[in-house]
C-alpha positions, 0 to 999 in steps of 0.5 A: 329026823331027831331032835338033834339032827334037826337042831344041827341042821339049823346050825349049819343053816345058820353058819352058812348065812353068816359066812355068806353075810361076811362074804358079801360085805368084804366085796362090797367094802372092796368095790367101794359100795357099803353105805354110811348114814349118820342117825342122831337120837331125837332131841340129841344136839352133841355128837356123842349120841350119834350112831352110824350104821353101814348097809349093803346094797342089794345083790341086784346092784352088786351084781350090776357093778361086779358086771361093770368091772368085767366090761371094763376090764375085757380088753379092746381088739386093739389092745389085744392085738398091741398087748397081752392083756388087762394090766393096764386097764385095772388101773384106770378103773376108779371107784366104780360106783361113782364116787371119788377116791 
């Protein structure tokens, strides 16, 4: 493998990693599970030297919330007999992370 081919593969891998990170961020924003943390510099009292960091939960937590959403969207036997579906179930789902909207 030539040097240019190796550089090309590394660039492609890095681009895929960025795409995956962006996708995870968007999923977490939609689910309302992005974590905010305020950090102050040591010895600073004024609010002008604060840093807000955003972090994403681990993949297992993201997948768990998606599974829960899927379970909540599945119509019960009674609902599936009386209606065609899932439209009204979605309206009952609030914030799956347990936070109030």
